[in-house]
C-alpha positions in Angstrom: -22.7 30.9 -30.5 -22.0 34.6 -30.9 -24.9 36.9 -29.9 -26.0 39.3 -32.6 -25.3 43.0 -32.5 -29.2 43.5 -32.4 -29.3 41.4 -29.2 -26.5 43.4 -27.6 -28.2 46.8 -28.4 -31.4 45.5 -26.8 -29.5 44.5 -23.6 -27.9 48.0 -23.4 -31.2 49.7 -23.9 -32.9 47.7 -21.2 -30.0 48.3 -18.8 -30.2 52.0 -19.5 -33.9 52.0 -18.7 -33.2 50.0 -15.6 -30.6 52.6 -14.4 -32.9 55.5 -15.1 -35.7 53.9 -13.1 -33.3 53.2 -10.3 -32.3 56.9 -10.4 -35.8 58.0 -10.1 -36.5 55.9 -7.1 -33.1 56.7 -5.3 -31.5 59.8 -6.7 -29.4 60.5 -3.7 -27.7 57.1 -4.0 -26.4 58.1 -7.5 -25.5 61.7 -6.6 -22.9 60.4 -4.2 -21.3 57.7 -6.5 -17.7 57.9 -7.8 -16.8 57.1 -11.4 -15.6 53.7 -10.4 -18.8 53.0 -8.4 -20.9 54.0 -11.4 -19.1 51.4 -13.4 -20.3 48.9 -10.9 -23.8 50.2 -11.1 -23.8 49.7 -14.9 -22.3 46.2 -14.6 -25.0 45.3 -12.1 -27.7 46.7 -14.5 -26.3 44.7 -17.4 -26.1 41.5 -15.4 -29.8 41.9 -14.1 -31.0 42.6 -17.6 -29.0 39.7 -19.1 -30.9 37.0 -17.1 -32.5 34.6 -19.4 -30.5 35.7 -22.4 -27.4 34.5 -24.2 -25.5 37.2 -22.3 -26.1 35.8 -18.8 -22.9 35.0 -17.0 -20.8 36.5 -19.9 -20.4 40.1 -18.6 -17.1 41.1 -17.1 -15.9 44.4 -15.8 -12.3 45.1 -16.9 -11.9 48.8 -16.2 -8.5 50.1 -15.1 -6.4 51.0 -18.1 -8.3 48.9 -20.5 -10.9 49.8 -23.1 -13.8 49.3 -22.8 -14.7 49.1 -19.1 -17.0 46.2 -19.5 -16.8 43.3 -21.9 -20.0 41.6 -22.9 -19.8 38.0 -24.4 -16.2 38.7 -25.7 -17.4 40.6 -28.7 -19.1 43.6 -27.4 -18.3 46.3 -24.8 -19.6 49.1 -22.7 -17.5 52.2 -21.9 -18.8 53.9 -18.8 -18.6 57.6 -18.4 -20.1 60.1 -15.7 -20.0 63.7 -14.8 -21.1 65.8 -11.8 -22.0 68.7 -13.9 -24.9 69.4 -16.2 -23.0 68.7 -19.4 -23.0 65.5 -21.7 -19.4 66.1 -22.9 -16.3 64.3 -21.6 -13.0 62.7 -22.9 -13.0 59.4 -24.6 -10.2 56.9 -25.2 -7.0 57.5 -27.3 -7.3 57.6 -31.1 -4.8 54.7 -31.5 -6.8 52.6 -29.0 -3.7 50.8 -27.8 -5.5 49.5 -24.7 -8.4 48.1 -26.6 -9.4 44.6 -25.5 -8.7 42.1 -28.2 -11.8 40.7 -29.9 -14.3 43.4 -28.8 -16.0 44.4 -32.1 -18.7 46.9 -31.1 -18.7 49.4 -28.2 -21.4 51.5 -26.6 -21.0 54.4 -24.1 -23.3 54.6 -21.1 -23.0 58.1 -19.7 -24.2 59.0 -16.2 -25.1 62.7 -15.5 -24.9 62.9 -11.8 -26.8 66.0 -11.1 -30.5 66.5 -10.4 -32.2 64.9 -12.2 -29.8 62.0 -12.5 -30.0 60.6 -16.0 -28.3 57.8 -18.0 -27.9 57.8 -21.8 -26.4 55.0 -23.9 -25.2 55.3 -27.5 -22.8 53.6 -29.9 -19.4 54.8 -29.1 -18.5 56.1 -32.7 -21.8 58.0 -32.9 -20.9 60.5 -30.1 -17.2 61.2 -30.9 -17.3 64.8 -32.0 -13.6 65.9 -32.1 -10.1 64.9 -31.3 -8.4 66.7 -28.4 -5.1 66.4 -26.7 -4.1 65.8 -23.1 -0.8 63.9 -23.2 -2.0 62.2 -26.4 -4.8 62.7 -28.9 -8.1 61.4 -27.5 -11.6 61.5 -28.7 -14.2 63.9 -27.2 -17.5 62.3 -26.4 -20.6 64.4 -26.8 -23.8 62.4 -25.9 -25.9 65.1 -27.6 -24.0 65.0 -30.9 -26.3 65.2 -33.9 -26.2 62.3 -36.5 -23.7 63.1 -39.3 -21.6 65.4 -37.2 -18.9 63.0 -35.8 -15.3 63.5 -36.3 -15.4 60.7 -38.8 -18.1 62.4 -40.9 -15.8 65.5 -40.9 -12.8 63.5 -42.0 -14.8 61.5 -44.7 -14.2 58.2 -43.1 -15.6 55.8 -40.5 -14.6 54.7 -37.0 -13.8 51.1 -38.2 -11.8 52.4 -41.2 -9.7 54.6 -39.0 -9.0 51.8 -36.6 -7.8 49.6 -39.4 -5.0 52.0 -40.3 -1.5 51.4 -39.2 -1.3 54.9 -37.9 -4.8 56.3 -37.3 -3.3 59.4 -35.6 -1.5 60.4 -38.9 -4.9 60.7 -40.6 -6.2 62.8 -37.7 -3.2 65.1 -37.9 -3.6 65.4 -41.6 -7.2 66.4 -41.2 -6.7 69.0 -38.6 -3.7 70.4 -40.6 -6.0 70.8 -43.6 -8.4 72.8 -41.5 -5.8 75.3 -40.2 -6.2 78.9 -41.0 -3.3 81.2 -41.8 -1.1 81.7 -38.8 -2.5 78.7 -37.0 -0.6 75.6 -36.1 -1.2 72.2 -34.3 0.3 72.4 -30.8 0.7 68.6 -30.8 2.2 66.6 -33.7 2.4 62.8 -34.1 5.7 61.8 -32.7 5.6 58.5 -34.5 5.0 60.0 -37.8 7.6 62.2 -39.4 11.0 63.6 -38.8 12.8 64.7 -35.6 11.6 68.2 -36.3 8.0 67.0 -35.9 8.5 66.0 -32.2 7.1 68.1 -29.6 9.7 69.1 -27.1 7.7 68.9 -23.9 5.0 71.3 -25.3 2.4 69.1 -24.0 3.9 69.1 -20.5 4.8 72.7 -19.7 4.8 76.2 -21.2 8.2 78.0 -21.1 8.8 81.7 -21.2 11.3 82.9 -23.7 13.1 85.1 -21.1 14.1 81.9 -19.2 15.9 80.3 -22.2 19.8 80.1 -22.2 21.5 82.2 -24.8 22.5 79.2 -26.8 19.0 77.8 -26.9 17.7 81.1 -28.0 20.3 81.2 -30.8 19.1 77.7 -32.0 15.5 78.8 -32.0 16.0 82.2 -33.8 18.1 80.6 -36.6 15.4 78.0 -37.2 12.8 80.8 -37.3 14.7 82.6 -40.0 15.2 79.4 -42.0 11.6 78.2 -41.8 9.7 81.6 -42.0 11.3 84.0 -44.6 8.1 86.1 -44.1 9.7 87.4 -40.9 11.5 89.8 -43.2 8.2 91.4 -44.4 6.4 94.5 -43.3 3.2 92.5 -42.7 1.4 93.1 -39.4 0.9 89.4 -38.9 4.4 88.2 -39.8 5.1 86.8 -36.4 2.0 84.7 -36.2 3.3 81.5 -37.9 6.5 81.7 -36.0 4.6 82.2 -32.6 2.4 79.1 -33.4 5.4 77.0 -34.4 7.3 78.1 -31.3 4.4 77.0 -29.0 3.6 73.8 -30.9 7.1 72.5 -31.2 8.8 73.7 -28.1 6.1 75.0 -25.7 7.7 78.4 -25.7 5.9 81.7 -25.5 7.0 85.3 -25.6 5.5 88.5 -24.8 7.4 90.4 -27.5 8.4 88.5 -30.5 9.3 91.7 -32.4 12.2 92.3 -29.8 13.6 88.8 -30.6 14.3 89.6 -34.2 14.6 93.4 -34.3 14.5 96.3 -31.8 13.9 98.7 -34.6 15.9 101.3 -36.2 18.5 100.8 -39.0 22.2 99.8 -39.4 24.9 99.6 -41.9 25.8 96.1 -43.1 29.4 95.9 -44.2 30.3 92.8 -46.4 33.5 91.8 -48.4 32.7 94.0 -51.4 30.3 96.7 -50.3 28.2 98.3 -47.4 24.5 98.5 -47.2 23.6 101.7 -45.4 20.3 102.3 -43.5 18.9 98.7 -43.6 16.5 97.4 -40.9 18.0 95.8 -37.8 16.8 92.4 -38.6 19.4 92.0 -41.4 22.1 92.5 -38.8 20.5 89.6 -36.9 20.6 87.5 -40.1 24.3 88.3 -40.6 25.0 87.2 -37.0 23.1 83.9 -37.5 24.0 83.2 -41.1 25.8 79.9 -40.6 23.1 78.4 -38.4 20.4 79.5 -40.9 22.1 77.9 -43.8 22.5 74.7 -41.8 18.8 74.7 -40.8 17.8 75.3 -44.4 20.0 72.4 -45.7 19.0 69.9 -43.0 15.3 70.5 -42.8 12.8 67.8 -43.6 11.5 68.6 -47.2 7.8 68.2 -46.3 8.3 70.7 -43.4 9.8 73.3 -45.6 7.0 72.9 -48.1 4.6 73.7 -45.3 6.6 76.5 -43.7 7.5 78.2 -46.9 4.0 77.7 -48.4 5.4 76.1 -51.7 4.5 73.0 -53.6 8.2 72.1 -54.4 11.5 72.5 -52.8 14.2 73.3 -55.4 17.6 71.5 -55.5 19.3 74.7 -54.4 17.3 75.5 -51.2 19.3 78.5 -50.5 18.5 80.2 -53.8 14.8 79.4 -53.1 15.0 80.9 -49.6 16.6 84.1 -51.0 13.9 84.4 -53.5 11.2 84.0 -50.8 12.8 86.3 -48.3 13.5 89.1 -50.8 10.1 88.8 -52.2 8.5 89.2 -48.8 10.8 91.8 -47.4 10.2 95.5 -46.8 13.0 96.5 -49.1 13.2 96.6 -52.9 13.3 92.8 -53.9 16.4 93.1 -56.1 18.2 95.2 -53.4 17.2 92.8 -50.7 18.4 89.7 -52.8 21.8 91.5 -53.2 22.0 92.2 -49.5 21.1 88.7 -48.5 23.6 87.0 -51.0 26.3 89.4 -49.8 25.6 88.5 -46.1 26.0 84.9 -46.7 28.9 85.1 -49.1 30.8 87.0 -46.4 31.6 83.8 -44.7 33.8 81.2 -46.3 31.8 78.4 -44.6 28.6 79.8 -46.0 30.1 80.3 -49.4 31.0 76.4 -49.6 27.5 75.5 -48.5 25.9 78.0 -51.1 27.9 76.6 -54.0 26.8 72.9 -53.3 
């Protein structure tokens, strides 16, 4: 017969009291315990407190790479956490819970704070998950002092169980954090199992790369994508590089101490095209002229949902290039009509670009 959740909660409460009483009597013992040894202590407390109950003989330590650490009567579990500082915050399991033991329906956290005074606290797992953070993959952050109604699930307008039932729980988490982004902010981690190839983080979670160390070809690839995705780079806005900078870190793990120099070193140039010359225009337009074929390619090949986000529009028009010209000229430091003429002339200069533009 399956023990009730109420019975399991009583067992956890009793074992928590037992551990705190033991800590009062022999604090030095717990101060020297490792995380794995604390798991053994919690297991021992659960076994002692289960004597005479339906849980007796039904408690197993799994630990290792499985979740939770301890399984109780097949249906319940205890995840054991500990810290050697005075905080009640630590990392929890991954959002997708791929290592969760099948059949376990309810999980509690028993957290051991291993500083004087040693203290154990136990709570339902979902009640102390405050945020989602990223190490190599999105994981919950556990806060044993979290107020009721302040969990990540409360913020997202869902529940722990409802999120776990989704085919891709991480997608909902990513969508939530995207909705909370302020202007110029970006997620440094994107769900690689949800979205186009452009969503994939290229080792950003592993290392940070300095722009100056990149090859010439790789720089060209990144710059052309920057122009294609962020037409605001042509504006005079003081924050025009912020979105690109966030994107650069979140998608490629690349940082630069001087983004301005990547696109324009200042000053003006003359842009000569097939039919006319444009005198005294900012250097950045020369860069666009040099990268025009790659820019067009990136505009045409980009995922539609990505462009909506990058361009800050609700719809991507059939002729993406016309739409990009409109956005770029509307943002730029020049007269909008003059800028539009200049940009069209730059792209028309190449036969390859002209064929793309006409499609």
